[in-house]
C-alpha positions as CSV (number, residue, x, y, z in Angstrom):
1,M,-110.8,97.7,-158.2
2,P,-113.1,94.8,-157.2
3,R,-114.4,94.8,-153.7
4,G,-112.6,91.5,-152.7
5,R,-109.3,92.9,-154.0
6,V,-109.7,96.1,-152.0
7,G,-110.2,94.0,-148.8
8,A,-107.1,91.9,-149.5
9,V,-105.0,95.0,-150.1
10,A,-106.3,96.6,-146.9
11,A,-105.5,93.4,-144.9
12,A,-102.0,93.3,-146.4
13,V,-101.4,97.0,-145.5
14,T,-102.7,96.4,-141.9
15,L,-100.4,93.3,-141.5
16,L,-97.4,95.3,-142.8
17,V,-98.1,98.2,-140.4
18,L,-98.4,95.9,-137.4
19,T,-95.3,93.9,-138.3
20,L,-93.3,97.1,-138.7
21,S,-94.5,98.5,-135.4
22,G,-93.2,95.4,-133.6
23,C,-96.5,93.9,-132.6
24,S,-97.2,90.2,-132.8
25,F,-100.5,88.3,-133.3
26,A,-100.2,86.1,-130.2
27,G,-103.3,87.0,-128.2
28,T,-104.8,90.5,-127.9
29,V,-102.4,93.1,-129.1
30,S,-102.4,96.6,-127.5
31,C,-100.3,99.6,-128.4
32,R,-100.8,102.6,-126.1
33,D,-100.8,106.0,-127.7
34,G,-98.2,108.2,-126.0
35,I,-99.8,110.9,-123.9
36,Q,-97.5,113.8,-123.2
37,L,-97.3,114.5,-119.5
38,D,-93.8,115.8,-119.5
39,T,-93.6,117.6,-116.1
40,A,-94.4,116.6,-112.6
41,Q,-97.1,119.3,-112.5
42,D,-98.7,117.7,-115.7
43,R,-98.7,114.3,-114.0
44,M,-100.0,115.8,-110.8
45,D,-102.9,117.4,-112.6
46,A,-103.8,114.3,-114.5
47,A,-103.6,111.7,-111.7
48,P,-106.5,111.1,-109.4
49,L,-104.0,109.6,-106.8
50,V,-100.5,110.8,-106.1
51,V,-98.5,109.1,-103.3
52,D,-94.9,108.9,-102.0
53,A,-94.1,105.3,-101.4
54,H,-91.5,102.6,-101.0
55,V,-91.8,100.4,-104.1
56,R,-90.6,96.8,-104.5
57,A,-91.3,94.0,-107.0
58,T,-93.3,91.0,-105.9
59,D,-92.9,87.5,-107.4
60,R,-96.3,87.8,-109.0
61,T,-97.5,89.1,-112.4
62,V,-100.9,90.5,-113.6
63,D,-102.3,90.2,-117.1
64,V,-103.6,93.5,-118.3
65,E,-103.3,93.3,-122.1
66,G,-99.8,91.9,-121.3
67,D,-98.1,90.1,-118.5
68,Y,-96.9,92.8,-116.1
69,R,-94.6,92.5,-113.1
70,L,-96.8,93.2,-110.0
71,L,-95.3,95.8,-107.7
72,E,-96.1,96.6,-104.1
73,A,-96.1,100.2,-102.8
74,T,-96.0,101.0,-99.1
75,V,-97.5,104.5,-98.9
76,T,-95.6,107.0,-96.7
77,E,-97.5,110.1,-97.8
78,V,-100.6,110.9,-99.8
79,V,-100.0,114.0,-101.9
80,K,-103.3,114.0,-103.7
81,G,-106.5,112.0,-103.6
82,T,-107.4,109.2,-101.1
83,A,-105.4,106.0,-100.9
84,P,-107.6,103.0,-100.1
85,S,-104.9,101.5,-97.9
86,R,-101.3,101.9,-96.8
87,S,-100.3,99.1,-99.2
88,L,-101.1,99.3,-102.9
89,E,-100.6,96.8,-105.7
90,L,-99.7,98.4,-109.0
91,F,-97.9,98.0,-112.3
92,S,-95.9,100.2,-114.5
93,P,-97.5,100.3,-118.0
94,S,-95.2,99.5,-120.9
95,D,-94.0,102.0,-123.4
96,Q,-94.1,99.2,-126.1
97,C,-96.9,97.2,-127.7
98,T,-98.1,94.4,-125.5
99,S,-99.8,91.0,-126.2
100,S,-102.2,89.4,-123.7
101,G,-100.5,86.6,-121.9
102,K,-97.0,87.6,-123.0
103,P,-94.4,89.3,-120.8
104,V,-94.2,93.1,-121.5
105,E,-91.1,94.9,-122.7
106,Y,-89.9,98.4,-121.8
107,L,-87.5,100.8,-123.4
108,D,-87.3,102.5,-120.0
109,D,-89.0,101.1,-116.9
110,V,-88.7,103.8,-114.2
111,L,-89.7,101.3,-111.5
112,A,-87.1,98.7,-112.5
113,E,-85.3,99.2,-109.2
114,P,-86.8,99.1,-105.7
115,G,-86.8,102.4,-103.9
116,R,-88.7,105.5,-102.9
117,Y,-90.8,107.1,-105.5
118,R,-93.6,109.6,-106.1
119,L,-96.3,107.7,-108.0
120,Y,-98.9,109.2,-110.2
121,L,-101.6,106.6,-110.2
122,T,-105.0,105.7,-111.6
123,A,-107.2,102.7,-110.8
124,E,-106.9,99.9,-113.3
125,R,-109.6,97.8,-111.6
126,P,-110.6,97.3,-107.9
127,G,-107.4,96.6,-105.9
128,L,-105.0,97.3,-108.8
129,W,-103.4,100.6,-109.7
130,R,-101.2,101.6,-112.6
131,L,-99.0,104.6,-113.4
132,I,-101.2,107.1,-115.4
133,V,-98.7,106.9,-118.3
134,P,-95.4,105.0,-118.8
135,G,-92.7,106.6,-116.7
136,A,-95.1,108.5,-114.4
137,A,-93.0,108.0,-111.2
138,D,-90.3,110.3,-109.8
139,P,-87.5,109.0,-107.6
140,L,-87.3,110.6,-104.1
141,D,-84.1,111.5,-102.3
142,A,-83.3,110.6,-98.7
143,D,-85.3,113.6,-97.4
144,G,-88.4,112.7,-99.5
145,N,-87.9,115.3,-102.1
146,V,-88.3,114.6,-105.8
147,R,-84.9,114.1,-107.3
148,P,-84.1,116.3,-110.3
149,A,-84.0,114.6,-113.7
150,S,-80.4,113.6,-114.6
């Protein structure tokens, strides 16, 4: 097959794969590979910072390969690592493909509701934290214990 035709076929296949995966071409497209951290212990081992905190949404967003809702966490206990302050700004990474400048979508956003959570965090950049993987937050009960998965 001539070289030009091979390139055209490869481009068509790439376009088809991206279209079927649900990613668009508006801006930079990012699709995170799923990392399996199924248990609280797996998340604890992988995260450089683990805190218990009251989490609430702000009226701001942050663009990190997609337009994420910015959350504020008021730390009540540091479980692992060193928190730089009692108040942290963070976002919950999407479990879907994202496009820079476009609002992100989730199949399941564990931090959709304000409340008390154990957060498994990593620094995204100075002053901004993110959950180490999508869903890496556990709700806490009234006594501060991790609630069992339902």
